[in-house]
Phi, psi and omega in degrees: 000131179287163176297136181300327182294326177289323178296314179295328174299314178298319178297319178297318176296317179299322179295312178299321179296320179291323185291319188257008184299315184292318178300311182296319179295319181295315177298319181293323180295321178292324183290327179287347182302119181291342183284341184286153177278166179299316180297321178295321178294324178293321178297319182288325175299322179291325174297316181292325180289340181275350174292156179301141180299321184285000176277357179276136186290336180292348183272351178281152179226133182292134177229150175298132182284343180275306187252341184087004186291131184275344187251160180055052187261127174264115181298319184298324183258351182057037176213164181280169178296324183293311179296323177300317178299312181298314181294322180292323183292326179280343181090023182267359173253113184297134177084353185257128181238133177286127179257144175215148179218000000 
């Protein structure tokens, strides 16, 4: 089980990303406009830089929804390999059968 503080930090980041997504996208679109002068682009870039760092989507890290584990994460199932194995052994994942030889 991951530390509760790390899980809460990721939730906080996700909330910030959702909150600032439209603003960040609008500023990036304006910066890419070929009609703007260099000084205008710099001003827009400074506005983008003043937004909170944690509002950037690249700061997010995938975590297992069951245990909060940050590594060995399966995107399709949103869980780590360890939680996946536990759930599969109990038979809680439809269509998944534990193989042994």
